[in-house]
Structures are given as C-alpha cells and as structure tokens.
C-alpha positions as CSV (number, residue, x, y, z in Angstrom):
1,M,77.8,75.5,74.8
2,Q,80.3,78.2,75.5
3,F,81.3,79.4,78.9
4,D,82.9,82.7,80.0
5,P,86.3,82.3,81.8
6,Y,84.8,82.9,85.2
7,T,82.2,80.1,84.8
8,L,84.8,77.8,83.4
9,A,87.1,78.5,86.4
10,G,84.2,77.7,88.8
11,I,83.4,74.4,86.9
12,V,87.1,73.3,87.0
13,G,87.3,74.3,90.7
14,A,84.2,72.2,91.5
15,G,85.7,69.4,89.5
16,C,88.8,69.6,91.7
17,F,86.7,69.2,94.9
18,I,84.7,66.3,93.4
19,L,87.8,64.4,92.0
20,A,89.8,64.8,95.2
21,Y,86.8,63.6,97.3
22,F,86.1,60.6,95.0
23,A,89.8,59.7,94.8
24,T,90.1,59.7,98.6
25,L,87.0,57.5,99.0
26,Q,88.4,55.1,96.4
27,G,91.7,54.9,98.2
28,W,93.6,56.5,95.3
29,M,94.6,59.5,97.3
30,A,95.4,59.7,101.0
31,A,93.6,62.4,103.0
32,D,96.7,63.1,105.0
33,G,99.0,63.4,101.9
34,W,99.8,66.7,100.2
35,P,97.8,66.1,97.0
36,F,94.4,66.2,98.8
37,P,94.8,69.6,100.4
38,A,96.5,70.9,97.2
39,A,93.6,69.8,95.1
40,N,91.2,71.5,97.5
41,L,93.2,74.7,97.6
42,L,93.2,74.8,93.8
43,G,89.4,74.2,93.8
44,A,88.8,76.9,96.3
45,T,90.9,79.4,94.4
46,L,89.2,78.6,91.1
47,V,85.7,78.9,92.7
48,L,86.8,82.2,94.2
49,V,87.8,83.4,90.8
50,S,84.3,82.5,89.5
51,L,82.7,84.5,92.3
52,M,84.4,87.6,91.1
53,D,81.9,87.6,88.3
54,A,78.9,86.3,90.2
55,W,79.3,87.6,93.7
56,N,77.8,85.6,96.6
57,L,79.0,86.5,100.1
58,P,78.2,83.1,101.7
59,S,80.1,81.3,99.0
60,V,83.1,83.6,99.3
61,V,83.2,83.0,103.1
62,L,83.0,79.2,102.5
63,E,85.7,79.2,99.9
64,C,88.0,81.4,102.0
65,F,87.7,79.0,104.9
66,W,88.0,76.0,102.6
67,G,91.2,77.5,101.2
68,A,92.6,78.4,104.7
69,I,91.9,74.8,105.9
70,S,93.6,73.5,102.8
71,L,96.6,75.6,103.4
72,Y,96.8,74.3,106.9
73,G,96.5,70.7,105.7
74,L,99.1,71.3,103.0
75,A,101.6,72.8,105.5
76,R,101.0,70.0,107.9
77,S,101.6,67.4,105.3
78,L,104.7,69.0,104.0
79,R,106.0,69.5,107.5
80,R,105.6,65.8,108.2
81,R,107.6,64.9,105.0
82,T,110.5,67.1,106.1
83,R,110.9,65.6,109.6
84,P,113.7,63.1,110.0
C-alpha cells in the first residue's frame, strides 16, 4: 500500500495524538509536562497538512483549536519550568 504525502502526514499526526494519550494514561508522560502538548501540537499540525489535500471545514476548525490549546499548554509548561 502506498500513501501520498498528505495522507501520510495525517496518519502520523493521528499517531501523535494516540501515542500521547496512551502514554499519559499509562503514566509514561505527564499531562502537565511539555512533551504532551508538544506531541498534540505536532499531531494537529500534521493533520492540518493532510487537510490541505482533503478539505473538511469542521476538521480544520477542530485542529486549529487543538493546536491553539496545545500552544497554551506548551507555553504554560515552559513558563513553569523557568520560574525560580
């Protein structure tokens, strides 16, 4: 089976969401640490790339909010790390 680059980006992006969620449930990744929102931001970005080929407005809206919330979580986590 061969995938075009857009489909491959979407599959990898979905994998980022799935792995981050599973790792958090297993206790391998903290939800308040920077890796969790970073993985979600990467996932949202890759799924948005895939939507450039197969446009779906509700999915674009979802991924934009997912990315924005991930940026907030990433900034919050990094801000906590830099405080004395």
